[in-house]
CHARMM-style PDB file with segment names, atoms N, HN, CA, C and O in Angstrom:
ATOM      1  N   MET     1       3.291   5.602  15.212  1.00  0.00      PROA
ATOM      2  CA  MET     1       3.349   6.167  16.546  1.00  0.00      PROA
ATOM      3  C   MET     1       2.201   5.560  17.360  1.00  0.00      PROA
ATOM      4  O   MET     1       1.040   5.603  16.951  1.00  0.00      PROA
ATOM      5  N   SER     2       2.542   5.009  18.486  1.00  0.00      PROA
ATOM      6  HN  SER     2       3.485   4.974  18.818  1.00  0.00      PROA
ATOM      7  CA  SER     2       1.522   4.380  19.327  1.00  0.00      PROA
ATOM      8  C   SER     2       0.698   5.430  20.062  1.00  0.00      PROA
ATOM      9  O   SER     2       1.106   6.583  20.209  1.00  0.00      PROA
ATOM     10  N   ARG     3      -0.455   5.003  20.513  1.00  0.00      PROA
ATOM     11  HN  ARG     3      -0.787   4.068  20.394  1.00  0.00      PROA
ATOM     12  CA  ARG     3      -1.323   5.903  21.283  1.00  0.00      PROA
ATOM     13  C   ARG     3      -0.618   6.341  22.571  1.00  0.00      PROA
ATOM     14  O   ARG     3      -0.696   7.507  22.959  1.00  0.00      PROA
ATOM     15  N   GLN     4       0.073   5.399  23.232  1.00  0.00      PROA
ATOM     16  HN  GLN     4       0.137   4.453  22.916  1.00  0.00      PROA
ATOM     17  CA  GLN     4       0.794   5.707  24.474  1.00  0.00      PROA
ATOM     18  C   GLN     4       1.862   6.777  24.219  1.00  0.00      PROA
ATOM     19  O   GLN     4       2.032   7.700  25.016  1.00  0.00      PROA
ATOM     20  N   HSD     5       2.567   6.642  23.111  1.00  0.00      PROA
ATOM     21  HN  HSD     5       2.428   5.892  22.464  1.00  0.00      PROA
ATOM     22  CA  HSD     5       3.604   7.607  22.755  1.00  0.00      PROA
ATOM     23  C   HSD     5       2.995   8.984  22.523  1.00  0.00      PROA
ATOM     24  O   HSD     5       3.504   9.985  23.028  1.00  0.00      PROA
ATOM     25  N   GLN     6       1.914   9.038  21.766  1.00  0.00      PROA
ATOM     26  HN  GLN     6       1.500   8.225  21.356  1.00  0.00      PROA
ATOM     27  CA  GLN     6       1.280  10.322  21.463  1.00  0.00      PROA
ATOM     28  C   GLN     6       0.765  11.006  22.726  1.00  0.00      PROA
ATOM     29  O   GLN     6       0.903  12.220  22.876  1.00  0.00      PROA
ATOM     30  N   ILE     7       0.177  10.237  23.625  1.00  0.00      PROA
ATOM     31  HN  ILE     7       0.066   9.251  23.503  1.00  0.00      PROA
ATOM     32  CA  ILE     7      -0.304  10.793  24.895  1.00  0.00      PROA
ATOM     33  C   ILE     7       0.863  11.375  25.693  1.00  0.00      PROA
ATOM     34  O   ILE     7       0.764  12.478  26.230  1.00  0.00      PROA
ATOM     35  N   ALA     8       1.969  10.629  25.768  1.00  0.00      PROA
ATOM     36  HN  ALA     8       2.049   9.733  25.332  1.00  0.00      PROA
ATOM     37  CA  ALA     8       3.139  11.086  26.530  1.00  0.00      PROA
ATOM     38  C   ALA     8       3.714  12.367  25.937  1.00  0.00      PROA
ATOM     39  O   ALA     8       3.995  13.315  26.670  1.00  0.00      PROA
ATOM     40  N   VAL     9       3.890  12.406  24.632  1.00  0.00      PROA
ATOM     41  HN  VAL     9       3.662  11.636  24.036  1.00  0.00      PROA
ATOM     42  CA  VAL     9       4.458  13.585  23.973  1.00  0.00      PROA
ATOM     43  C   VAL     9       3.534  14.792  24.152  1.00  0.00      PROA
ATOM     44  O   VAL     9       3.997  15.895  24.441  1.00  0.00      PROA
ATOM     45  N   ASP    10       2.234  14.581  23.981  1.00  0.00      PROA
ATOM     46  HN  ASP    10       1.857  13.685  23.746  1.00  0.00      PROA
ATOM     47  CA  ASP    10       1.277  15.683  24.168  1.00  0.00      PROA
ATOM     48  C   ASP    10       1.328  16.217  25.596  1.00  0.00      PROA
ATOM     49  O   ASP    10       1.302  17.429  25.811  1.00  0.00      PROA
ATOM     50  N   LEU    11       1.401  15.319  26.562  1.00  0.00      PROA
ATOM     51  HN  LEU    11       1.423  14.334  26.387  1.00  0.00      PROA
ATOM     52  CA  LEU    11       1.442  15.721  27.966  1.00  0.00      PROA
ATOM     53  C   LEU    11       2.716  16.513  28.274  1.00  0.00      PROA
ATOM     54  O   LEU    11       2.662  17.562  28.914  1.00  0.00      PROA
ATOM     55  N   ILE    12       3.843  16.010  27.819  1.00  0.00      PROA
ATOM     56  HN  ILE    12       3.888  15.157  27.299  1.00  0.00      PROA
ATOM     57  CA  ILE    12       5.122  16.699  28.048  1.00  0.00      PROA
ATOM     58  C   ILE    12       5.095  18.084  27.404  1.00  0.00      PROA
ATOM     59  O   ILE    12       5.505  19.069  28.018  1.00  0.00      PROA
ATOM     60  N   ASP    13       4.611  18.153  26.172  1.00  0.00      PROA
ATOM     61  HN  ASP    13       4.278  17.353  25.673  1.00  0.00      PROA
ATOM     62  CA  ASP    13       4.552  19.446  25.481  1.00  0.00      PROA
ATOM     63  C   ASP    13       3.632  20.429  26.199  1.00  0.00      PROA
ATOM     64  O   ASP    13       3.923  21.624  26.248  1.00  0.00      PROA
ATOM     65  N   ARG    14       2.524  19.938  26.757  1.00  0.00      PROA
ATOM     66  HN  ARG    14       2.287  18.967  26.717  1.00  0.00      PROA
ATOM     67  CA  ARG    14       1.627  20.816  27.515  1.00  0.00      PROA
ATOM     68  C   ARG    14       2.316  21.393  28.742  1.00  0.00      PROA
ATOM     69  O   ARG    14       2.118  22.562  29.073  1.00  0.00      PROA
ATOM     70  N   TRP    15       3.132  20.575  29.426  1.00  0.00      PROA
ATOM     71  HN  TRP    15       3.293  19.625  29.157  1.00  0.00      PROA
ATOM     72  CA  TRP    15       3.836  21.071  30.616  1.00  0.00      PROA
ATOM     73  C   TRP    15       4.875  22.115  30.237  1.00  0.00      PROA
ATOM     74  O   TRP    15       5.044  23.111  30.941  1.00  0.00      PROA
ATOM     75  N   PHE    16       5.578  21.889  29.116  1.00  0.00      PROA
ATOM     76  HN  PHE    16       5.441  21.081  28.544  1.00  0.00      PROA
ATOM     77  CA  PHE    16       6.531  22.902  28.658  1.00  0.00      PROA
ATOM     78  C   PHE    16       5.801  24.195  28.291  1.00  0.00      PROA
ATOM     79  O   PHE    16       6.296  25.288  28.567  1.00  0.00      PROA
ATOM     80  N   THR    17       4.636  24.074  27.675  1.00  0.00      PROA
ATOM     81  HN  THR    17       4.234  23.187  27.451  1.00  0.00      PROA
ATOM     82  CA  THR    17       3.836  25.251  27.345  1.00  0.00      PROA
ATOM     83  C   THR    17       3.410  25.975  28.613  1.00  0.00      PROA
ATOM     84  O   THR    17       3.451  27.204  28.672  1.00  0.00      PROA
ATOM     85  N   SER    18       3.003  25.224  29.620  1.00  0.00      PROA
ATOM     86  HN  SER    18       2.970  24.226  29.572  1.00  0.00      PROA
ATOM     87  CA  SER    18       2.608  25.832  30.896  1.00  0.00      PROA
ATOM     88  C   SER    18       3.754  26.628  31.494  1.00  0.00      PROA
ATOM     89  O   SER    18       3.551  27.720  32.026  1.00  0.00      PROA
ATOM     90  N   MET    19       4.959  26.080  31.406  1.00  0.00      PROA
ATOM     91  HN  MET    19       5.124  25.194  30.974  1.00  0.00      PROA
ATOM     92  CA  MET    19       6.116  26.787  31.961  1.00  0.00      PROA
ATOM     93  C   MET    19       6.391  28.078  31.205  1.00  0.00      PROA
ATOM     94  O   MET    19       6.792  29.074  31.808  1.00  0.00      PROA
ATOM     95  N   SER    20       6.184  28.076  29.898  1.00  0.00      PROA
ATOM     96  HN  SER    20       5.859  27.267  29.408  1.00  0.00      PROA
ATOM     97  CA  SER    20       6.468  29.290  29.136  1.00  0.00      PROA
ATOM     98  C   SER    20       5.368  30.330  29.306  1.00  0.00      PROA
ATOM     99  O   SER    20       5.642  31.529  29.240  1.00  0.00      PROA
ATOM    100  N   VAL    21       4.126  29.895  29.522  1.00  0.00      PROA
ATOM    101  HN  VAL    21       3.903  28.922  29.576  1.00  0.00      PROA
ATOM    102  CA  VAL    21       3.010  30.829  29.676  1.00  0.00      PROA
ATOM    103  C   VAL    21       2.903  31.339  31.107  1.00  0.00      PROA
ATOM    104  O   VAL    21       2.764  32.541  31.335  1.00  0.00      PROA
ATOM    105  N   GLU    22       2.968  30.430  32.065  1.00  0.00      PROA
ATOM    106  HN  GLU    22       3.081  29.454  31.880  1.00  0.00      PROA
ATOM    107  CA  GLU    22       2.761  30.780  33.470  1.00  0.00      PROA
ATOM    108  C   GLU    22       4.046  31.167  34.188  1.00  0.00      PROA
ATOM    109  O   GLU    22       4.006  31.670  35.310  1.00  0.00      PROA
ATOM    110  N   GLY    23       5.161  30.937  33.556  1.00  0.00      PROA
ATOM    111  HN  GLY    23       5.193  30.527  32.644  1.00  0.00      PROA
ATOM    112  CA  GLY    23       6.437  31.157  34.227  1.00  0.00      PROA
ATOM    113  C   GLY    23       6.929  29.845  34.811  1.00  0.00      PROA
ATOM    114  O   GLY    23       6.136  29.003  35.233  1.00  0.00      PROA
ATOM    115  N   SER    24       8.208  29.684  34.831  1.00  0.00      PROA
ATOM    116  HN  SER    24       8.852  30.368  34.488  1.00  0.00      PROA
ATOM    117  CA  SER    24       8.810  28.432  35.277  1.00  0.00      PROA
ATOM    118  C   SER    24       9.037  28.465  36.782  1.00  0.00      PROA
ATOM    119  O   SER    24      10.017  29.035  37.261  1.00  0.00      PROA
ATOM    120  N   THR    25       8.135  27.857  37.512  1.00  0.00      PROA
ATOM    121  HN  THR    25       7.338  27.394  37.123  1.00  0.00      PROA
ATOM    122  CA  THR    25       8.286  27.767  38.963  1.00  0.00      PROA
ATOM    123  C   THR    25       8.985  26.459  39.310  1.00  0.00      PROA
ATOM    124  O   THR    25       9.000  25.540  38.491  1.00  0.00      PROA
ATOM    125  N   PRO    26       9.561  26.352  40.495  1.00  0.00      PROA
ATOM    126  CA  PRO    26      10.180  25.088  40.892  1.00  0.00      PROA
ATOM    127  C   PRO    26       9.196  23.910  40.847  1.00  0.00      PROA
ATOM    128  O   PRO    26       9.584  22.787  40.524  1.00  0.00      PROA
ATOM    129  N   VAL    27       7.937  24.167  41.167  1.00  0.00      PROA
ATOM    130  HN  VAL    27       7.621  25.079  41.429  1.00  0.00      PROA
ATOM    131  CA  VAL    27       6.935  23.092  41.135  1.00  0.00      PROA
ATOM    132  C   VAL    27       6.708  22.620  39.702  1.00  0.00      PROA
ATOM    133  O   VAL    27       6.705  21.417  39.442  1.00  0.00      PROA
ATOM    134  N   LEU    28       6.518  23.550  38.775  1.00  0.00      PROA
ATOM    135  HN  LEU    28       6.521  24.527  38.986  1.00  0.00      PROA
ATOM    136  CA  LEU    28       6.330  23.171  37.374  1.00  0.00      PROA
ATOM    137  C   LEU    28       7.561  22.467  36.819  1.00  0.00      PROA
ATOM    138  O   LEU    28       7.437  21.512  36.052  1.00  0.00      PROA
ATOM    139  N   GLN    29       8.742  22.931  37.198  1.00  0.00      PROA
ATOM    140  HN  GLN    29       8.842  23.707  37.820  1.00  0.00      PROA
ATOM    141  CA  GLN    29       9.969  22.276  36.743  1.00  0.00      PROA
ATOM    142  C   GLN    29      10.028  20.840  37.244  1.00  0.00      PROA
ATOM    143  O   GLN    29      10.350  19.924  36.488  1.00  0.00      PROA
ATOM    144  N   GLY    30       9.717  20.650  38.513  1.00  0.00      PROA
ATOM    145  HN  GLY    30       9.455  21.394  39.128  1.00  0.00      PROA
ATOM    146  CA  GLY    30       9.739  19.306  39.089  1.00  0.00      PROA
ATOM    147  C   GLY    30       8.712  18.395  38.457  1.00  0.00      PROA
ATOM    148  O   GLY    30       8.994  17.229  38.178  1.00  0.00      PROA
ATOM    149  N   GLU    31       7.524  18.921  38.230  1.00  0.00      PROA
ATOM    150  HN  GLU    31       7.295  19.868  38.456  1.00  0.00      PROA
ATOM    151  CA  GLU    31       6.471  18.115  37.616  1.00  0.00      PROA
ATOM    152  C   GLU    31       6.832  17.746  36.182  1.00  0.00      PROA
ATOM    153  O   GLU    31       6.607  16.614  35.752  1.00  0.00      PROA
ATOM    154  N   THR    32       7.390  18.695  35.446  1.00  0.00      PROA
ATOM    155  HN  THR    32       7.573  19.614  35.794  1.00  0.00      PROA
ATOM    156  CA  THR    32       7.776  18.417  34.064  1.00  0.00      PROA
ATOM    157  C   THR    32       8.897  17.384  34.021  1.00  0.00      PROA
ATOM    158  O   THR    32       8.871  16.472  33.194  1.00  0.00      PROA
ATOM    159  N   THR    33       9.870  17.522  34.899  1.00  0.00      PROA
ATOM    160  HN  THR    33       9.891  18.262  35.570  1.00  0.00      PROA
ATOM    161  CA  THR    33      10.948  16.537  34.981  1.00  0.00      PROA
ATOM    162  C   THR    33      10.386  15.160  35.301  1.00  0.00      PROA
ATOM    163  O   THR    33      10.798  14.168  34.699  1.00  0.00      PROA
ATOM    164  N   MET    34       9.449  15.088  36.240  1.00  0.00      PROA
ATOM    165  HN  MET    34       9.114  15.894  36.729  1.00  0.00      PROA
ATOM    166  CA  MET    34       8.842  13.814  36.622  1.00  0.00      PROA
ATOM    167  C   MET    34       8.084  13.190  35.446  1.00  0.00      PROA
ATOM    168  O   MET    34       8.151  11.978  35.237  1.00  0.00      PROA
ATOM    169  N   ILE    35       7.372  14.006  34.688  1.00  0.00      PROA
ATOM    170  HN  ILE    35       7.317  14.990  34.858  1.00  0.00      PROA
ATOM    171  CA  ILE    35       6.618  13.489  33.549  1.00  0.00      PROA
ATOM    172  C   ILE    35       7.565  12.938  32.488  1.00  0.00      PROA
ATOM    173  O   ILE    35       7.321  11.866  31.935  1.00  0.00      PROA
ATOM    174  N   VAL    36       8.640  13.661  32.204  1.00  0.00      PROA
ATOM    175  HN  VAL    36       8.839  14.532  32.654  1.00  0.00      PROA
ATOM    176  CA  VAL    36       9.618  13.193  31.217  1.00  0.00      PROA
ATOM    177  C   VAL    36      10.227  11.868  31.672  1.00  0.00      PROA
ATOM    178  O   VAL    36      10.310  10.922  30.889  1.00  0.00      PROA
ATOM    179  N   GLU    37      10.650  11.795  32.925  1.00  0.00      PROA
ATOM    180  HN  GLU    37      10.583  12.564  33.562  1.00  0.00      PROA
ATOM    181  CA  GLU    37      11.285  10.574  33.428  1.00  0.00      PROA
ATOM    182  C   GLU    37      10.305   9.399  33.481  1.00  0.00      PROA
ATOM    183  O   GLU    37      10.680   8.264  33.185  1.00  0.00      PROA
ATOM    184  N   THR    38       9.062   9.667  33.853  1.00  0.00      PROA
ATOM    185  HN  THR    38       8.758  10.589  34.093  1.00  0.00      PROA
ATOM    186  CA  THR    38       8.061   8.602  33.909  1.00  0.00      PROA
ATOM    187  C   THR    38       7.757   8.083  32.510  1.00  0.00      PROA
ATOM    188  O   THR    38       7.672   6.872  32.302  1.00  0.00      PROA
ATOM    189  N   ALA    39       7.592   8.984  31.556  1.00  0.00      PROA
ATOM    190  HN  ALA    39       7.660   9.968  31.725  1.00  0.00      PROA
ATOM    191  CA  ALA    39       7.327   8.566  30.177  1.00  0.00      PROA
ATOM    192  C   ALA    39       8.476   7.718  29.647  1.00  0.00      PROA
ATOM    193  O   ALA    39       8.254   6.734  28.941  1.00  0.00      PROA
ATOM    194  N   TYR    40       9.689   8.094  29.985  1.00  0.00      PROA
ATOM    195  HN  TYR    40       9.870   8.893  30.558  1.00  0.00      PROA
ATOM    196  CA  TYR    40      10.858   7.329  29.547  1.00  0.00      PROA
ATOM    197  C   TYR    40      10.919   5.971  30.245  1.00  0.00      PROA
ATOM    198  O   TYR    40      11.198   4.956  29.606  1.00  0.00      PROA
ATOM    199  N   ALA    41      10.660   5.951  31.539  1.00  0.00      PROA
ATOM    200  HN  ALA    41      10.433   6.775  32.057  1.00  0.00      PROA
ATOM    201  CA  ALA    41      10.701   4.692  32.291  1.00  0.00      PROA
ATOM    202  C   ALA    41       9.647   3.706  31.793  1.00  0.00      PROA
ATOM    203  O   ALA    41       9.852   2.494  31.841  1.00  0.00      PROA
ATOM    204  N   LEU    42       8.529   4.225  31.319  1.00  0.00      PROA
ATOM    205  HN  LEU    42       8.361   5.210  31.280  1.00  0.00      PROA
ATOM    206  CA  LEU    42       7.458   3.366  30.803  1.00  0.00      PROA
ATOM    207  C   LEU    42       7.626   3.064  29.315  1.00  0.00      PROA
ATOM    208  O   LEU    42       6.759   2.444  28.699  1.00  0.00      PROA
ATOM    209  N   SER    43       8.745   3.506  28.743  1.00  0.00      PROA
ATOM    210  HN  SER    43       9.449   4.009  29.244  1.00  0.00      PROA
ATOM    211  CA  SER    43       9.054   3.322  27.317  1.00  0.00      PROA
ATOM    212  C   SER    43       8.025   3.979  26.403  1.00  0.00      PROA
ATOM    213  O   SER    43       7.799   3.523  25.282  1.00  0.00      PROA
ATOM    214  N   ALA    44       7.405   5.046  26.887  1.00  0.00      PROA
ATOM    215  HN  ALA    44       7.588   5.415  27.798  1.00  0.00      PROA
ATOM    216  CA  ALA    44       6.438   5.777  26.069  1.00  0.00      PROA
ATOM    217  C   ALA    44       7.143   6.750  25.129  1.00  0.00      PROA
ATOM    218  O   ALA    44       6.580   7.144  24.108  1.00  0.00      PROA
ATOM    219  N   ILE    45       8.384   7.141  25.472  1.00  0.00      PROA
ATOM    220  HN  ILE    45       8.841   6.820  26.301  1.00  0.00      PROA
ATOM    221  CA  ILE    45       9.195   7.979  24.589  1.00  0.00      PROA
ATOM    222  C   ILE    45      10.521   7.268  24.345  1.00  0.00      PROA
ATOM    223  O   ILE    45      10.956   6.439  25.144  1.00  0.00      PROA
ATOM    224  N   THR    46      11.145   7.603  23.239  1.00  0.00      PROA
ATOM    225  HN  THR    46      10.792   8.276  22.589  1.00  0.00      PROA
ATOM    226  CA  THR    46      12.396   6.954  22.851  1.00  0.00      PROA
ATOM    227  C   THR    46      13.589   7.576  23.577  1.00  0.00      PROA
ATOM    228  O   THR    46      13.467   8.600  24.250  1.00  0.00      PROA
ATOM    229  N   ASP    47      14.734   6.934  23.422  1.00  0.00      PROA
ATOM    230  HN  ASP    47      14.833   6.103  22.875  1.00  0.00      PROA
ATOM    231  CA  ASP    47      15.974   7.480  23.992  1.00  0.00      PROA
ATOM    232  C   ASP    47      16.257   8.879  23.442  1.00  0.00      PROA
ATOM    233  O   ASP    47      16.622   9.787  24.189  1.00  0.00      PROA
ATOM    234  N   ASP    48      16.086   9.042  22.132  1.00  0.00      PROA
ATOM    235  HN  ASP    48      15.790   8.305  21.525  1.00  0.00      PROA
ATOM    236  CA  ASP    48      16.343  10.348  21.511  1.00  0.00      PROA
ATOM    237  C   ASP    48      15.393  11.418  22.036  1.00  0.00      PROA
ATOM    238  O   ASP    48      15.806  12.551  22.286  1.00  0.00      PROA
ATOM    239  N   GLU    49      14.126  11.063  22.204  1.00  0.00      PROA
ATOM    240  HN  GLU    49      13.790  10.143  22.002  1.00  0.00      PROA
ATOM    241  CA  GLU    49      13.161  12.030  22.738  1.00  0.00      PROA
ATOM    242  C   GLU    49      13.499  12.383  24.184  1.00  0.00      PROA
ATOM    243  O   GLU    49      13.386  13.539  24.591  1.00  0.00      PROA
ATOM    244  N   HSD    50      13.911  11.387  24.949  1.00  0.00      PROA
ATOM    245  HN  HSD    50      14.003  10.448  24.618  1.00  0.00      PROA
ATOM    246  CA  HSD    50      14.292  11.629  26.336  1.00  0.00      PROA
ATOM    247  C   HSD    50      15.462  12.605  26.395  1.00  0.00      PROA
ATOM    248  O   HSD    50      15.437  13.554  27.178  1.00  0.00      PROA
ATOM    249  N   ARG    51      16.481  12.383  25.579  1.00  0.00      PROA
ATOM    250  HN  ARG    51      16.502  11.612  24.942  1.00  0.00      PROA
ATOM    251  CA  ARG    51      17.629  13.297  25.527  1.00  0.00      PROA
ATOM    252  C   ARG    51      17.189  14.702  25.105  1.00  0.00      PROA
ATOM    253  O   ARG    51      17.654  15.701  25.653  1.00  0.00      PROA
ATOM    254  N   HSD    52      16.290  14.761  24.128  1.00  0.00      PROA
ATOM    255  HN  HSD    52      15.912  13.949  23.683  1.00  0.00      PROA
ATOM    256  CA  HSD    52      15.785  16.058  23.656  1.00  0.00      PROA
ATOM    257  C   HSD    52      15.087  16.813  24.784  1.00  0.00      PROA
ATOM    258  O   HSD    52      15.364  17.992  25.002  1.00  0.00      PROA
ATOM    259  N   TYR    53      14.188  16.148  25.498  1.00  0.00      PROA
ATOM    260  HN  TYR    53      13.963  15.190  25.321  1.00  0.00      PROA
ATOM    261  CA  TYR    53      13.448  16.808  26.577  1.00  0.00      PROA
ATOM    262  C   TYR    53      14.364  17.179  27.743  1.00  0.00      PROA
ATOM    263  O   TYR    53      14.186  18.233  28.355  1.00  0.00      PROA
ATOM    264  N   LYS    54      15.335  16.330  28.054  1.00  0.00      PROA
ATOM    265  HN  LYS    54      15.479  15.474  27.557  1.00  0.00      PROA
ATOM    266  CA  LYS    54      16.283  16.656  29.129  1.00  0.00      PROA
ATOM    267  C   LYS    54      17.119  17.879  28.737  1.00  0.00      PROA
ATOM    268  O   LYS    54      17.371  18.750  29.569  1.00  0.00      PROA
ATOM    269  N   ALA    55      17.544  17.943  27.487  1.00  0.00      PROA
ATOM    270  HN  ALA    55      17.340  17.235  26.811  1.00  0.00      PROA
ATOM    271  CA  ALA    55      18.315  19.100  27.019  1.00  0.00      PROA
ATOM    272  C   ALA    55      17.456  20.362  27.056  1.00  0.00      PROA
ATOM    273  O   ALA    55      17.936  21.441  27.404  1.00  0.00      PROA
ATOM    274  N   ARG    56      16.207  20.218  26.700  1.00  0.00      PROA
ATOM    275  HN  ARG    56      15.817  19.342  26.418  1.00  0.00      PROA
ATOM    276  CA  ARG    56      15.282  21.359  26.736  1.00  0.00      PROA
ATOM    277  C   ARG    56      15.105  21.866  28.165  1.00  0.00      PROA
ATOM    278  O   ARG    56      15.108  23.073  28.406  1.00  0.00      PROA
ATOM    279  N   LEU    57      14.951  20.945  29.103  1.00  0.00      PROA
ATOM    280  HN  LEU    57      14.949  19.964  28.907  1.00  0.00      PROA
ATOM    281  CA  LEU    57      14.859  21.328  30.516  1.00  0.00      PROA
ATOM    282  C   LEU    57      16.141  22.010  30.981  1.00  0.00      PROA
ATOM    283  O   LEU    57      16.097  23.019  31.685  1.00  0.00      PROA
ATOM    284  N   HSD    58      17.287  21.449  30.579  1.00  0.00      PROA
ATOM    285  HN  HSD    58      17.322  20.630  30.007  1.00  0.00      PROA
ATOM    286  CA  HSD    58      18.573  22.020  30.976  1.00  0.00      PROA
ATOM    287  C   HSD    58      18.710  23.460  30.463  1.00  0.00      PROA
ATOM    288  O   HSD    58      19.161  24.344  31.191  1.00  0.00      PROA
ATOM    289  N   ARG    59      18.320  23.683  29.216  1.00  0.00      PROA
ATOM    290  HN  ARG    59      17.953  22.965  28.624  1.00  0.00      PROA
ATOM    291  CA  ARG    59      18.386  25.044  28.658  1.00  0.00      PROA
ATOM    292  C   ARG    59      17.479  25.993  29.438  1.00  0.00      PROA
ATOM    293  O   ARG    59      17.840  27.141  29.698  1.00  0.00      PROA
ATOM    294  N   LEU    60      16.315  25.506  29.799  1.00  0.00      PROA
ATOM    295  HN  LEU    60      16.022  24.574  29.588  1.00  0.00      PROA
ATOM    296  CA  LEU    60      15.385  26.318  30.581  1.00  0.00      PROA
ATOM    297  C   LEU    60      15.981  26.671  31.936  1.00  0.00      PROA
ATOM    298  O   LEU    60      15.905  27.821  32.367  1.00  0.00      PROA
ATOM    299  N   PHE    61      16.582  25.675  32.619  1.00  0.00      PROA
ATOM    300  HN  PHE    61      16.644  24.740  32.269  1.00  0.00      PROA
ATOM    301  CA  PHE    61      17.196  25.913  33.927  1.00  0.00      PROA
ATOM    302  C   PHE    61      18.357  26.894  33.806  1.00  0.00      PROA
ATOM    303  O   PHE    61      18.513  27.777  34.649  1.00  0.00      PROA
ATOM    304  N   GLU    62      19.171  26.744  32.765  1.00  0.00      PROA
ATOM    305  HN  GLU    62      19.045  26.027  32.080  1.00  0.00      PROA
ATOM    306  CA  GLU    62      20.305  27.648  32.552  1.00  0.00      PROA
ATOM    307  C   GLU    62      19.831  29.080  32.322  1.00  0.00      PROA
ATOM    308  O   GLU    62      20.374  30.021  32.901  1.00  0.00      PROA
ATOM    309  N   ARG    63      18.824  29.239  31.483  1.00  0.00      PROA
ATOM    310  HN  ARG    63      18.383  28.475  31.013  1.00  0.00      PROA
ATOM    311  CA  ARG    63      18.292  30.567  31.189  1.00  0.00      PROA
ATOM    312  C   ARG    63      17.737  31.214  32.457  1.00  0.00      PROA
ATOM    313  O   ARG    63      17.956  32.400  32.705  1.00  0.00      PROA
ATOM    314  N   GLN    64      17.025  30.437  33.244  1.00  0.00      PROA
ATOM    315  HN  GLN    64      16.847  29.474  33.043  1.00  0.00      PROA
ATOM    316  CA  GLN    64      16.457  30.955  34.481  1.00  0.00      PROA
ATOM    317  C   GLN    64      17.567  31.343  35.468  1.00  0.00      PROA
ATOM    318  O   GLN    64      17.458  32.361  36.153  1.00  0.00      PROA
ATOM    319  N   HSD    65      18.619  30.544  35.541  1.00  0.00      PROA
ATOM    320  HN  HSD    65      18.707  29.718  34.984  1.00  0.00      PROA
ATOM    321  CA  HSD    65      19.745  30.851  36.419  1.00  0.00      PROA
ATOM    322  C   HSD    65      20.410  32.164  35.993  1.00  0.00      PROA
ATOM    323  O   HSD    65      20.720  33.010  36.831  1.00  0.00      PROA
ATOM    324  N   GLN    66      20.622  32.324  34.701  1.00  0.00      PROA
ATOM    325  HN  GLN    66      20.370  31.636  34.020  1.00  0.00      PROA
ATOM    326  CA  GLN    66      21.239  33.554  34.206  1.00  0.00      PROA
ATOM    327  C   GLN    66      20.382  34.775  34.527  1.00  0.00      PROA
ATOM    328  O   GLN    66      20.908  35.822  34.903  1.00  0.00      PROA
ATOM    329  N   GLN    67      19.068  34.643  34.379  1.00  0.00      PROA
ATOM    330  HN  GLN    67      18.642  33.792  34.074  1.00  0.00      PROA
ATOM    331  CA  GLN    67      18.172  35.760  34.693  1.00  0.00      PROA
ATOM    332  C   GLN    67      18.233  36.103  36.177  1.00  0.00      PROA
ATOM    333  O   GLN    67      18.231  37.277  36.548  1.00  0.00      PROA
ATOM    334  N   THR    68      18.286  35.090  37.016  1.00  0.00      PROA
ATOM    335  HN  THR    68      18.287  34.136  36.715  1.00  0.00      PROA
ATOM    336  CA  THR    68      18.373  35.316  38.460  1.00  0.00      PROA
ATOM    337  C   THR    68      19.680  36.013  38.808  1.00  0.00      PROA
ATOM    338  O   THR    68      19.689  36.960  39.594  1.00  0.00      PROA
ATOM    339  N   MET    69      20.781  35.551  38.227  1.00  0.00      PROA
ATOM    340  HN  MET    69      20.773  34.781  37.588  1.00  0.00      PROA
ATOM    341  CA  MET    69      22.083  36.162  38.503  1.00  0.00      PROA
ATOM    342  C   MET    69      22.118  37.615  38.030  1.00  0.00      PROA
ATOM    343  O   MET    69      22.667  38.474  38.720  1.00  0.00      PROA
ATOM    344  N   GLN    70      21.545  37.893  36.875  1.00  0.00      PROA
ATOM    345  HN  GLN    70      21.099  37.194  36.315  1.00  0.00      PROA
ATOM    346  CA  GLN    70      21.500  39.268  36.380  1.00  0.00      PROA
ATOM    347  C   GLN    70      20.673  40.154  37.304  1.00  0.00      PROA
ATOM    348  O   GLN    70      21.039  41.301  37.564  1.00  0.00      PROA
ATOM    349  N   ALA    71      19.570  39.628  37.793  1.00  0.00      PROA
ATOM    350  HN  ALA    71      19.273  38.696  37.582  1.00  0.00      PROA
ATOM    351  CA  ALA    71      18.722  40.395  38.712  1.00  0.00      PROA
ATOM    352  C   ALA    71      19.467  40.696  40.005  1.00  0.00      PROA
ATOM    353  O   ALA    71      19.342  41.789  40.556  1.00  0.00      PROA
ATOM    354  N   LEU    72      20.240  39.731  40.490  1.00  0.00      PROA
ATOM    355  HN  LEU    72      20.342  38.843  40.042  1.00  0.00      PROA
ATOM    356  CA  LEU    72      21.009  39.943  41.714  1.00  0.00      PROA
ATOM    357  C   LEU    72      22.121  40.963  41.496  1.00  0.00      PROA
ATOM    358  O   LEU    72      22.378  41.797  42.365  1.00  0.00      PROA
ATOM    359  N   GLU    73      22.775  40.904  40.351  1.00  0.00      PROA
ATOM    360  HN  GLU    73      22.566  40.227  39.646  1.00  0.00      PROA
ATOM    361  CA  GLU    73      23.827  41.873  40.041  1.00  0.00      PROA
ATOM    362  C   GLU    73      23.244  43.274  39.901  1.00  0.00      PROA
ATOM    363  O   GLU    73      23.879  44.251  40.297  1.00  0.00      PROA
ATOM    364  N   TYR    74      22.065  43.377  39.354  1.00  0.00      PROA
ATOM    365  HN  TYR    74      21.549  42.583  39.033  1.00  0.00      PROA
ATOM    366  CA  TYR    74      21.411  44.674  39.169  1.00  0.00      PROA
ATOM    367  C   TYR    74      21.100  45.329  40.508  1.00  0.00      PROA
ATOM    368  O   TYR    74      21.148  46.553  40.634  1.00  0.00      PROA
ATOM    369  N   ARG    75      20.783  44.516  41.501  1.00  0.00      PROA
ATOM    370  HN  ARG    75      20.744  43.522  41.398  1.00  0.00      PROA
ATOM    371  CA  ARG    75      20.454  45.041  42.833  1.00  0.00      PROA
ATOM    372  C   ARG    75      21.664  45.646  43.529  1.00  0.00      PROA
ATOM    373  O   ARG    75      21.511  46.525  44.376  1.00  0.00      PROA
ATOM    374  N   GLN    76      22.849  45.194  43.190  1.00  0.00      PROA
ATOM    375  HN  GLN    76      22.973  44.479  42.501  1.00  0.00      PROA
ATOM    376  CA  GLN    76      24.051  45.652  43.892  1.00  0.00      PROA
ATOM    377  C   GLN    76      24.475  46.976  43.438  1.00  0.00      PROA
ATOM    378  OT1 GLN    76      25.471  47.507  43.929  1.00  0.00      PROA
TER     379      GLN     76
END
């Protein structure tokens, strides 16, 4: 594992941790997406890792959407 790869993976994991601890805000989501895409564009992460992180982001977005919809239904 190269130093560049380890730095990229550590950085991405820290952003995911921030989202789980601080709550997933649109800003954190955008920044995390940007970090994943930049790491991939610079070949710091592999195709498989890129797919893994994109799927992880997608699951997070889906979960957040479901929570928002439930909150809206509860208000009615």
